[in-house]
C-alpha positions as CSV (number, residue, x, y, z in Angstrom):
1,X,106.9,46.1,-68.4
2,X,104.7,43.1,-68.3
3,X,106.7,40.0,-66.4
4,X,105.7,36.5,-65.8
5,X,103.2,35.7,-63.2
6,X,102.6,39.6,-62.7
7,X,98.7,39.4,-62.4
8,X,99.3,35.4,-60.6
9,X,98.3,35.9,-56.8
10,X,100.5,34.0,-54.5
11,X,99.2,30.8,-52.8
12,X,100.7,31.1,-49.9
13,X,103.4,33.4,-47.6
14,X,106.5,31.1,-48.7
15,X,105.8,32.1,-52.6
16,X,105.7,36.0,-51.7
17,X,109.1,36.0,-50.9
18,X,109.8,34.0,-53.7
19,X,112.8,35.9,-55.7
20,X,110.5,37.3,-58.7
21,X,111.5,37.1,-63.1
22,X,113.1,39.7,-64.0
23,X,113.6,39.6,-67.8
24,X,117.0,40.4,-69.4
25,X,117.1,44.1,-70.3
26,X,119.2,45.1,-73.7
27,X,120.3,48.4,-74.2
28,X,119.2,50.4,-77.0
29,X,123.0,50.4,-78.6
30,X,123.1,46.9,-78.7
31,X,120.7,45.9,-81.2
32,X,118.3,46.9,-83.0
33,X,115.1,45.0,-85.0
34,X,115.7,45.0,-89.0
35,X,112.6,47.2,-90.7
36,X,112.5,43.8,-93.6
37,X,112.5,40.7,-91.3
38,X,111.9,42.2,-88.1
39,X,114.1,40.2,-86.3
40,X,116.2,41.1,-83.6
41,X,120.0,41.8,-85.2
42,X,123.2,43.0,-83.1
43,X,125.0,45.9,-84.3
44,X,128.1,45.1,-83.8
45,X,127.2,41.8,-86.2
46,X,125.4,44.7,-88.4
47,X,128.1,46.7,-88.8
48,X,131.0,44.2,-89.6
49,X,128.2,43.4,-92.3
50,X,128.3,46.9,-93.9
51,X,125.1,47.4,-92.9
52,X,123.6,44.3,-94.2
53,X,120.9,42.5,-92.3
54,X,122.9,39.0,-91.7
55,X,119.5,37.2,-91.7
56,X,117.4,38.7,-94.6
57,X,120.1,40.4,-96.3
58,X,118.2,44.3,-96.5
59,X,120.4,46.7,-97.0
60,X,119.8,49.4,-94.3
61,X,120.5,52.7,-95.0
62,X,124.6,53.9,-93.7
63,X,125.3,57.1,-92.8
64,X,127.5,58.5,-95.9
65,X,131.2,58.5,-94.1
66,X,130.6,54.9,-93.7
67,X,129.7,54.0,-97.5
68,X,133.2,56.2,-98.3
69,X,134.8,54.0,-95.6
70,X,134.5,50.6,-96.6
71,X,134.9,51.9,-100.0
72,X,138.3,53.5,-100.2
73,X,141.3,52.7,-98.8
74,X,142.5,53.4,-95.6
75,X,143.0,56.8,-94.8
76,X,143.0,57.8,-98.1
77,X,139.2,60.1,-98.3
78,X,140.3,64.1,-98.6
79,X,137.4,65.5,-98.3
80,X,136.8,68.6,-100.7
81,X,133.9,71.6,-100.3
82,X,132.7,70.8,-96.6
83,X,132.5,73.6,-95.7
84,X,129.1,74.6,-98.0
85,X,126.0,75.0,-96.2
86,X,122.9,75.8,-96.7
87,X,120.7,79.1,-95.5
88,X,117.1,79.7,-95.6
89,X,117.0,82.3,-99.0
90,X,113.1,81.8,-99.5
91,X,112.4,82.1,-95.5
92,X,110.4,78.8,-96.1
93,X,108.3,78.3,-92.3
94,X,110.2,76.3,-90.1
95,X,113.6,75.2,-92.5
96,X,115.9,76.7,-90.3
97,X,115.0,74.4,-87.8
98,X,115.0,71.5,-90.0
99,X,118.6,72.3,-91.3
100,X,119.4,72.9,-87.4
101,X,118.2,69.1,-86.6
102,X,119.2,67.8,-89.3
103,X,122.8,69.1,-89.0
104,X,122.5,67.7,-85.2
105,X,121.1,64.0,-86.2
106,X,123.8,63.3,-89.2
107,X,126.3,65.5,-88.0
108,X,127.3,66.8,-91.1
109,X,126.9,70.1,-93.1
110,X,124.9,68.9,-95.9
111,X,123.1,66.0,-97.2
112,X,126.4,65.0,-99.4
113,X,129.7,64.1,-98.7
114,X,132.3,65.1,-101.7
115,X,135.9,64.2,-102.1
116,X,138.7,62.1,-103.5
117,X,140.5,58.8,-102.6
118,X,141.7,55.9,-103.5
119,X,140.4,52.3,-104.7
120,X,142.8,49.9,-104.2
121,X,145.4,52.3,-105.0
122,X,143.3,53.9,-107.8
123,X,142.6,57.4,-107.2
124,X,139.4,59.0,-108.3
125,X,136.6,61.6,-107.1
126,X,133.5,59.8,-104.5
127,X,130.6,61.2,-103.7
128,X,128.0,59.8,-100.9
129,X,124.6,61.4,-100.5
130,X,123.5,61.4,-96.7
131,X,120.7,59.9,-95.5
132,X,119.9,61.1,-92.9
133,X,120.1,64.7,-93.5
134,X,116.7,65.5,-94.9
135,X,116.1,62.2,-95.9
136,X,119.3,63.1,-98.7
137,X,117.0,65.7,-100.3
138,X,118.9,67.5,-103.0
139,X,119.3,71.7,-102.3
140,X,121.3,74.2,-104.3
141,X,124.5,73.2,-101.6
142,X,124.0,69.6,-102.6
143,X,123.6,70.4,-106.4
144,X,126.5,72.4,-105.6
145,X,128.9,70.4,-104.3
146,X,128.2,67.3,-107.2
147,X,128.7,70.1,-109.7
148,X,131.9,71.2,-108.4
149,X,133.4,68.1,-107.8
150,X,132.6,66.6,-111.6
151,X,134.5,69.9,-112.6
152,X,136.7,69.1,-110.2
153,X,137.6,65.5,-111.6
154,X,137.4,67.3,-115.4
155,X,140.5,68.9,-114.3
156,X,142.3,66.5,-113.0
157,X,140.8,63.9,-115.6
158,X,139.8,61.9,-112.9
159,X,137.2,59.2,-112.6
160,X,133.8,59.8,-110.4
161,X,132.4,57.3,-108.2
162,X,128.5,58.0,-106.7
163,X,126.4,56.8,-104.3
164,X,122.6,58.8,-104.6
165,X,119.9,58.2,-101.6
166,X,117.4,60.8,-101.5
167,X,113.9,60.9,-101.7
168,X,114.7,63.9,-104.3
169,X,114.8,68.3,-105.0
170,X,114.4,69.8,-101.4
171,X,110.8,71.6,-101.3
172,X,112.3,74.3,-99.0
173,X,114.2,75.9,-102.0
174,X,111.8,75.9,-104.8
175,X,113.3,76.5,-108.1
176,X,116.7,77.3,-106.5
177,X,116.2,73.5,-106.2
178,X,115.3,72.1,-109.0
179,X,117.6,74.3,-110.7
180,X,120.3,71.8,-109.6
181,X,119.1,68.9,-111.8
182,X,120.0,70.8,-115.1
183,X,123.3,72.1,-113.2
184,X,124.7,68.9,-111.8
185,X,123.6,67.2,-115.4
186,X,125.9,69.6,-117.4
187,X,128.8,69.3,-115.3
188,X,127.9,65.7,-115.7
189,X,127.9,65.4,-119.4
190,X,131.5,68.1,-119.4
191,X,133.1,65.0,-117.5
192,X,131.9,62.5,-120.0
193,X,132.6,64.8,-123.5
194,X,136.8,64.4,-121.6
195,X,136.2,60.4,-122.3
196,X,136.3,60.0,-118.1
197,X,134.0,57.1,-116.2
198,X,130.9,58.1,-113.8
199,X,129.8,55.2,-112.0
200,X,126.1,55.6,-110.1
201,X,125.3,53.0,-107.3
202,X,122.0,53.8,-106.7
203,X,120.2,53.1,-102.7
204,X,116.9,52.9,-101.5
205,X,115.8,54.9,-102.4
206,X,116.5,56.9,-105.0
207,X,113.8,59.0,-106.0
208,X,112.6,62.1,-107.8
209,X,115.1,64.7,-109.5
210,X,118.3,63.1,-108.3
211,X,116.7,59.9,-110.1
212,X,115.4,62.4,-113.5
213,X,119.0,64.0,-113.4
214,X,122.8,62.4,-112.1
215,X,121.4,59.4,-110.8
216,X,120.7,58.0,-114.5
217,X,123.2,60.0,-116.6
218,X,126.6,57.7,-115.3
219,X,128.2,55.4,-117.6
220,X,127.9,52.4,-115.6
221,X,124.2,52.3,-113.5
222,X,124.6,49.9,-110.4
223,X,122.0,49.6,-107.9
224,X,121.6,47.8,-104.6
225,X,119.3,44.8,-103.9
226,X,115.6,45.7,-103.5
227,X,116.5,49.7,-103.8
228,X,113.4,51.4,-104.5
229,X,114.0,53.7,-107.7
230,X,111.8,56.3,-109.4
231,X,110.4,59.6,-109.9
232,X,107.4,59.7,-108.7
233,X,106.8,56.7,-106.0
234,X,104.5,53.6,-106.2
235,X,101.8,55.0,-103.8
236,X,101.2,58.4,-106.0
237,X,101.1,56.8,-109.5
238,X,98.2,54.1,-107.8
239,X,96.5,57.0,-106.6
240,X,96.7,58.4,-110.4
241,X,96.4,56.0,-112.4
242,X,93.7,53.5,-110.0
243,X,95.5,50.8,-111.3
244,X,97.3,48.1,-109.2
245,X,100.8,48.3,-109.8
246,X,103.3,44.8,-110.5
247,X,105.1,42.8,-107.5
248,X,108.6,44.5,-107.1
249,X,106.9,47.7,-109.3
250,X,110.2,50.4,-109.3
251,X,112.8,48.0,-107.6
252,X,116.3,47.5,-108.8
253,X,114.9,44.1,-109.8
254,X,112.5,45.4,-112.3
255,X,114.9,48.2,-113.3
256,X,117.0,45.6,-114.3
257,X,114.5,43.7,-116.4
258,X,113.7,46.9,-118.1
259,X,117.1,47.5,-118.9
260,X,117.1,50.9,-116.7
261,X,120.1,49.8,-114.9
262,X,122.9,47.8,-115.8
263,X,123.6,45.9,-112.9
264,X,122.3,45.1,-109.3
265,X,124.9,44.8,-106.6
266,X,125.5,43.6,-103.1
267,X,126.9,46.1,-100.6
268,X,129.9,43.3,-100.0
269,X,131.0,43.0,-103.9
270,X,131.1,47.1,-104.4
271,X,134.8,47.9,-103.5
272,X,135.7,44.7,-106.4
273,X,133.5,45.8,-108.7
274,X,134.8,49.1,-108.8
275,X,138.3,48.2,-108.6
276,X,137.5,46.4,-111.5
277,X,135.9,49.2,-113.8
278,X,138.1,51.8,-112.8
279,X,140.9,49.8,-113.6
280,X,139.4,48.7,-117.0
281,X,139.4,52.2,-118.1
282,X,142.6,53.4,-117.0
283,X,143.5,50.7,-118.9
284,X,141.9,52.2,-121.9
285,X,143.1,55.5,-121.4
286,X,146.6,54.8,-121.3
287,X,146.0,52.6,-124.0
288,X,144.4,55.6,-126.2
289,X,147.3,58.5,-124.9
290,X,149.5,56.0,-126.2
């Protein structure tokens, strides 16, 4: 660590005994640098602001359980299928070690959390993908948990709220991973045919097979500000077509302008938005039943 006057030679013996300057020590668990504006942000302020930078409003990645915590009413979330875990079906090199490391890093069994909760006293199903478990990649267990959740919701006539954040299909599981696109999409379709509501909130990033399946199959598709939403990323496209892409290409605001999503929704407005949508749908269900 470089200190003030470190390379300055004392002029006399009195200066040698002078108390040297020591910069303040900031603990790693006290603050962090925002990846967008590069400013130092206290973690407590970041937590109180739902993981949104208070300086530049950058929506940072947060854990799946934190998302559910700020959306669901207190003590109403009940996890489903939490005991399911991936295994190295194809004997892919180093996959066992990556699974173990991801479980330790995220403290989760898999890259998605599924369950039931209440949002302002309205019961619904909810899933949130875990960005700190292999970047929320979709393996066979992720697809199985989400498909089971839609089947559970269909049986009980419940709406589904989904938070997607993923790099896409998990390459270590090959075709078994890609099959989840069709499996989950079929479960979403059966849920839709019963007249039930599915709202997806796309977070940064939502990419690959997740975008090409259940992320874009919702009745209402919302996205967080400046979220990257794509099948192939902008760098891959630029290298393929040898052309420079427009500014903010594949960002949430760009997709809203082109009609691919319905609304860009800041994190602190999401609970009210979801409550309003659930109330409208519940009212229409009751009205049709009469």
